[in-house]
N, C-alpha and C positions, 0 to 999 in steps of 0.2 A: 521338411520337418520343422516344427515350431521351435523357435529359439526362446526357451523359458529362462528367466533370470530371477535373481533374488530381489527383495524389496530395495535394498541399498543400491544394487546395480541399476535397477529401473530408475531410481531417483537420480543417480549420477548421469545416466544416459539421457534422460528427459531434460535435465537442466543444461545439457550441452548438445542437444540434438541438432540444432541448426542455428547458426548465427551468420548473418550476411550484412553487407554494408547498407545501412538504412539511409535513404535520402533524408535531407533535412529541409525544413521550411521555417520561415519567419512569421510569427503570429503576434497579435496584440496581447499585451499583458493580461487583459481581462479574460482572454480565452485560453489561458495556459493551465488552468486547474486540471490535474490528472495527466498532463502531458509530460513527456520525458525530455530532459535537457540534452541537446545535441552538442553543446559547447560548455566548457567550464566557465564559471563567472567569478571574477575577483572584485574586491571592493574598489569602487571608483570614487567614492566620496566618504570621508571620515564620518563615523557614526558614534556620537553626535558630530555634526559638522563644526561646532564651536562650543566653547565652554558655556553652559547654560544652567539656569536655576531649576532644580527639581521640584520646588515648592514656592508658593507665594510667601513673601517675607521680606527680609532686609539682607542686603549683601554688604559685608564689612570686612575689615582686616582683623584677622583673628587676634592680633596683638592688642586690639582695642577692646577685648572682652572685659566685661565688668563696668564699662563706661556708659554714660549717656551721650548718644551721638546725634548730630544734626542730619536731617534727611536732605541731601543735596539735590537729588533728582529721582523721579519715578521712571522705571524702565519697563516697558510692555513688550510682549513677544512681537518680534518683527522689527524692533528698534535696534540700532547699533550706535553706541555713543563712545567717544574717546574717554579714556581715564581722566577724571577731573577732580578727584577728592582732595580736600585739604585736611588739616589736622582735625580729628574727632568728627569726621563726617562719614556718612554711609549712603547707600542707595535703597530706595524701596523698589522691589523687583517682583515680577509676576512669573509664574511657571512657564518655562520654555524660553524666557527672554535671555538674550546674550549677556554674559557677565563680563564687565570690563576687567582688564588685567590688574587694576590696582586694588582688587579685593580677592579674598581666597576662601570665604565662608559665607553660607546663607543660613539665617535663622528664621524658622517659620513664625508668622505673626503670633501664634498661640504659645510659643515658647519664650517670648520676650517677657521681661518683668513688667514693662509698661511702655505704651507708645501713644503718640498724638499725631496730629497732622504734620508736625514739624520736627519732632524728636522721638527717639526710642532709647530705652535702657535695656542693654543686653547683659545677661549674666555670665558666669564663668564656666558653665557646664557644657556649652556647645563645642564639639570637637572641630578642629581645623579641617576644612574641606567639606563640612556638613552640607548636605542638599546641593552639592555642586557637581554637575555632570561634566566631566572633562572631555575635550575634543578627542575623538578616536578611542575612548576607553572601551567602547563596545566592539567596534570593528575599525581597524586601521587601514588606510589606503594601501591597496595591493594585497591584502590578506585574502585567502581563498574562501569564497562564500559557498559555492556549490560546484560539484564535479559533474562532468558529463555522465549521463545515465541515471541521475536522480529524478524521481517522479515528483512533480511539483504539487504541493498542497497549499492551503491558504496562508500558512506561516511563511513559506517560501515566497509567495507573491507579495506579502507585506514587506519582506526584506528587499525584494527587487524594486518595489515602488519607492523605498527609502533611498534608492540610488538613482532615481529618475529614469529607470529603464522601462521603456514603453513597448519595446519589441524584443521578442525572445526567440532564439533558435532552438527548435525542437525537432525530434524525429517524426517523420510522417507516420501516421497510424498504420499498423499492419492490417491487411485485409484477411478476413476469416470467413469461411463457408461452413455451415452446419447442416448435416443430413441426419435423417433417421432411416432405418431399413425395416421392411416387413410389410407384406400385403395385408396383414391383420390390423394395421394401424389406421385409426381415424383421427383427424385433427379435432381440436376442442370445439371448433365451430360446425363440425359435421355431426350427424346422428350415428351413434354406434349401436349395433344390435348386440344380442347376448354372446355372439361368437367373435366380436371385435373389441378392441381396446383403444383407449385414447392415447395419443402420442404425448407422453409425459416428458421424455428426454429432451426433445428439442427446446421446449419452453424452459425447462430447468437449466439446460446448458447455456442457452442464450442469456438467461438472467444471471447465472453464475459468472459468465464472462463480463457482463456489464458491471456487476458488482466490483470487479477487479480492474475496471477501466478500459475494457476492450469492447469494440463494436463488431458485430458479426451479421452476416446475411443468412437468413434461413432459406435453404434451397430445396426443401421438400423431402418427400419420402422416396428412397430408391427402391424400385420394385425388386422382388425376389427372382431376378432373371439375370443371368450372367451377361448376355449381350447388351441389355439396357444399362446394366451397371457399368460396363466398360465405357459406354457412350457418355454416361453421366460424368464420370471422372475425367474423360478426355477434355471436357469443357471447363474443368475446374483448376487447371494448372496456372491460371492467371492469378489465383489467390496465394497469399503467403502461407496460409494454413488451412487445412481441411479437417473437420471434426465429424466423425460418424459415431453412431451408436447402434449396436446390434449387428448380426450377420458375420460375427468373427469367431463363432464356436465351431464345432465339428459337424453341425447339422447338414443335411442334404441341400438346404436352401440358403446356406451361408456362403455367399459368393464374393464378399467384399475383398478379401485378400487377393483372390485370383484376378478380380477386376482391376484392382490397384496395380498388381504386378504386370498386367498386360500394358499398363500405362507407364511403366518404368519405376514402380515403387520398390524400394529396398528397405526391408524391415530391419529395425535395430533390436527389437524384441517382439515376440508374440507369446505372451504368457508371463505372469509374475506369480511367484510363490506366496500369494497373499489370499486373505479372505476379508471382504468380498472383492471380486474383480479379477480373478485369475486370467480370463481371456484377453485382457487389455493388450492392444498392439500399437506400437509407435514406430515411425521411420520417416524416410524422405522420398518424395516423388519429384525428381529433378530438383527444382529450387523451392519446393513446397513441403512444409512440415505436415505430416499426416498423423493424426491421433484417432484411433478407433477404440471407442469405449464399449463395454459390455451392454447388452440390451436391457438388463434389469435396472430399474431406475436408481435404486440406492447405490448399486455398484458403479453405474455410469457417473453419478454425481460425485461420489467420494473420490474415485480415481481421476476424474477430471480436475478436481480440486488439488489433489496431491501431486499429480504428474503433468497435467496439461497446463495449468496456470503458470508454474515455474518455466516451462518450455516456451510459452508465449511471452513471458516477461523477458527471457533471454533474447528471443527473436525481436522484440520491440526495442532492445538496447538498454533495458533497465539493469542497473548494476546490482541491486539487492533483489535476489530472486527466490531465496529459500524461505519457507514458512518459519515464523518464529514460534518457539516453544515456551510455555510458562510452567513453573513448578506448582504442583497441586498435591493434595492429600486425598487418596481414595477412601471413601466413607462407606462403601458397601462391597463386601467380598463377592467375587464372581469367578467363573471358570471359562477357559478358552481351550480349544483343541491345539495340541502341540504339533510341531512339524512344519508350521508355516507362520508367517507374520500375520497377526490378527489386527485388523483395523476396527477399533471399537468406538462406538458413539456413546456420548453421555452429556451430562450438563455440568458446567463449571460455574460455581457461585461461591463468592468469598473464599477463593483458593481451595475449594473442596469439590472433588469430582465424584459424580454418581453415575454409574453406567445406566444406559437405557434398558429397562425391562430385564435386568439380570443377564444382559447380552443374549437374550432369546428372541431373535428377530431374523428375518430373511432378507436377501439382497434384492428381492423384488418389491420390497415395501417402501412406502413414502413417509409414513408417520415418524420413524426414527430420525429422519432428517429434520422434520418439522419440530420435534421435541428436544433436539440436541443442539448444543452450541460449541461442542469441543470434540476432538478426535484424539484417542489414545492409540498409539502404535506399539504393539507388544511384540517382543522378540519371539522367534519360533520355538524357543525352549520354555517359554512361559506356559504354565498350566493353571495356576491359581493366582489371582490378584487379590491379596489380602487387605482386610480393613486396616486403615492407618498407614498403608504403604505410600511413600512419596513417589510421585510419577511426574513425567513431563507430558503436557498435552498441547495440541495445536488448536487455537480458536478459529472457528469459521463462521 
């Protein structure tokens, strides 16, 4: 008997479906984009490492404001000089240069009253500490930079480089296999007659996973035959995750669930009270996460986005796995059928959401995915979404 769950139950189950000890590896900093930290990282070098000038100008004692000062030395970035100022003296200094301890303020060239090669007159309006970046003011030695489970982007990499970190511990990438089912399917590189259809789901799911930082192997189309399906899955237990589409409804040629169970599959749910994508099935086959999406392209794509992506993030060791929501105003009234959670596609622009084609489209279509950039998840008690109603949507 199918185990049908609510949307919230499916979300909770999928986000905690399988988590195991991920092996880690050490890779070069340049290769870490999109990878997941296997170890927390603390500040190893004060940022800035020393007091330095934020602008080109003159470094002086704030108590000398209003005076004409003699330029004692010029300090360039990379130089380090001992404090040496005498009465009514200052330094000419360049951006990034180390500021000696006998001055406490920097005035940019353009803010001085007058300067020559040997002297500068400073006014009284410059605040003490102006244009002076203090040692450790951004990050102090020992402070926490990044925690285990963070996914690295270019700004993370910039910070790691500032610490002289050239090798980073990351979790090894999980391995994922993708299948489609159905004897009627033809691959895009094959010729399809009028009774056959092209395999949309595999290309769409592969691309969706890549967009979220996952690599996957496309393993072909599983025939509509129980014996062959069993043999297919027997070879796939080496993967961390298996993703299928189609073959999970109640049709006579839908063998996926039985073939998986013959190989030790235990379902966590088979069916969600949603539209589209009610047949969606997820569970565990020994140490392998299994996610079976509906055969209809829109249903397969949307449900993979909502349930599979968080499950894979959890499996990969990513700490932040839930999709973020943004507040928007609905600008076109539309209706939905009550009694189930409705997953509605539309376009979000300048914080305004417009449903796609008045919500009149089917789960077998592709165009709604192409023309939409946001998902609205409506409660099962919703019937009419009125104009100007504030809602929360997920961008995809």
